[in-house]
C-alpha positions as CSV (number, residue, x, y, z in Angstrom):
1,M,11.8,11.0,2.3
2,Q,9.8,13.1,-0.1
3,S,7.4,15.5,1.5
4,K,3.7,15.4,0.7
5,S,3.1,16.8,-2.7
6,Q,-0.7,17.0,-2.4
7,K,-3.5,16.6,0.0
8,F,-4.3,13.0,1.0
9,D,-7.9,12.1,0.5
10,E,-8.4,8.5,1.5
11,Q,-11.5,7.8,-0.5
12,T,-10.0,9.2,-3.7
13,I,-6.8,7.3,-3.2
14,K,-8.6,4.0,-2.5
15,A,-10.6,4.5,-5.7
16,I,-7.5,5.1,-7.8
17,L,-5.6,2.2,-6.2
18,K,-8.5,-0.2,-7.1
19,R,-8.2,0.8,-10.7
20,C,-4.4,0.4,-10.6
21,W,-4.1,-3.0,-8.8
22,S,-3.6,-6.0,-11.1
23,R,-1.6,-9.1,-11.5
24,E,1.2,-6.7,-12.6
25,S,1.4,-5.2,-9.1
26,S,0.9,-8.5,-7.2
27,S,1.0,-12.1,-8.2
28,L,-1.7,-12.7,-5.5
29,W,-4.2,-10.3,-7.2
30,T,-7.6,-11.7,-8.3
31,E,-10.7,-10.0,-9.6
32,Q,-12.6,-11.1,-6.5
33,N,-9.8,-9.8,-4.1
34,S,-8.0,-7.0,-5.9
35,A,-6.2,-5.8,-2.7
36,C,-4.7,-9.3,-2.1
37,G,-0.9,-9.1,-1.9
38,Q,-0.8,-5.4,-2.5
39,C,0.1,-4.1,0.9
40,G,3.9,-3.7,0.6
41,V,3.9,-2.2,-2.9
42,T,1.0,0.1,-2.0
43,A,2.7,1.3,1.2
44,L,5.8,2.2,-0.8
45,V,3.9,4.1,-3.5
46,I,1.8,6.0,-1.0
47,Q,4.9,7.0,1.0
48,D,6.5,8.2,-2.3
49,Q,3.5,10.4,-3.0
50,F,2.4,11.6,0.4
51,G,5.3,11.0,2.8
52,G,4.7,9.6,6.3
53,E,5.8,6.3,7.8
54,I,5.4,2.7,6.9
55,L,4.0,0.5,9.7
56,K,3.6,-3.2,10.0
57,T,1.5,-5.8,11.9
58,P,1.8,-9.6,11.8
59,M,-1.0,-11.1,9.9
60,E,-1.5,-14.7,8.8
61,E,2.2,-15.6,9.4
62,R,3.4,-12.6,7.3
63,W,3.9,-8.9,7.8
64,H,1.1,-6.6,6.7
65,F,2.3,-3.2,5.7
66,Y,0.3,0.1,5.7
67,N,0.9,3.8,6.1
68,Q,0.8,6.5,8.8
69,I,0.4,10.0,7.5
70,D,0.2,13.0,9.8
71,G,-0.3,10.7,12.7
72,E,-3.2,8.8,11.1
73,R,-3.2,5.1,10.2
74,Y,-4.2,4.4,6.6
75,D,-4.6,0.7,5.7
76,L,-5.5,1.0,2.0
77,T,-5.5,-2.8,1.4
78,I,-7.5,-3.9,4.5
79,E,-10.3,-5.2,2.3
80,Q,-8.2,-8.2,1.4
81,F,-8.8,-9.7,4.8
82,T,-11.9,-11.5,6.1
83,V,-10.6,-11.1,9.7
84,L,-9.4,-7.6,10.4
85,P,-5.8,-7.0,11.7
86,N,-5.1,-6.5,15.3
87,Y,-3.0,-3.5,14.6
88,M,0.3,-3.3,16.4
89,D,1.6,-0.3,14.4
90,L,5.2,-1.5,14.5
91,P,7.7,0.8,12.8
92,S,8.8,-0.5,9.5
93,N,10.8,0.9,6.5
94,R,11.1,0.8,2.8
95,E,13.5,-2.2,2.8
96,E,11.1,-4.4,4.7
97,A,8.1,-3.3,2.6
98,F,10.1,-3.9,-0.6
99,A,10.8,-7.5,0.5
100,D,7.0,-8.0,0.0
101,T,7.2,-7.0,-3.7
102,N,9.7,-6.6,-6.5
103,Q,11.0,-3.9,-8.7
104,N,8.7,-4.7,-11.6
105,Q,5.6,-4.6,-9.4
106,Y,6.7,-1.5,-7.7
107,G,7.5,0.3,-11.0
108,Y,4.2,-0.7,-12.5
109,L,2.1,0.5,-9.6
110,L,4.1,3.7,-9.2
111,S,3.7,4.6,-12.8
112,K,0.0,3.6,-13.1
113,F,-0.8,5.5,-9.8
114,H,0.9,8.7,-11.0
115,Q,-1.0,8.5,-14.4
116,M,-4.4,8.1,-12.7
117,L,-3.6,10.7,-9.9
118,K,-3.3,13.5,-12.5
């Protein structure tokens, strides 16, 4: 896995992601809930850029994916929920997270995120 290429600043990354998320990165996206359906694709893109692990927790009969970087949990799509997850921090991987998205959504978010990160 790629090592971290720059410092992870959660607030900056959240702001960038909010500008990147769209229907192109998740079919569940809405203007009212831009983080909806973005967990798998976001966890993949964040791991690409900053390294770390992908974790998962069961949520509403689906898996919810998020990241662990330098031992810290970062759930960058938590705002999609009205009831907060009861984190189990189960180990996951890219294959499982990718099952929550598709190549077009992943490619779009990865490209858009890199453009805005510069």
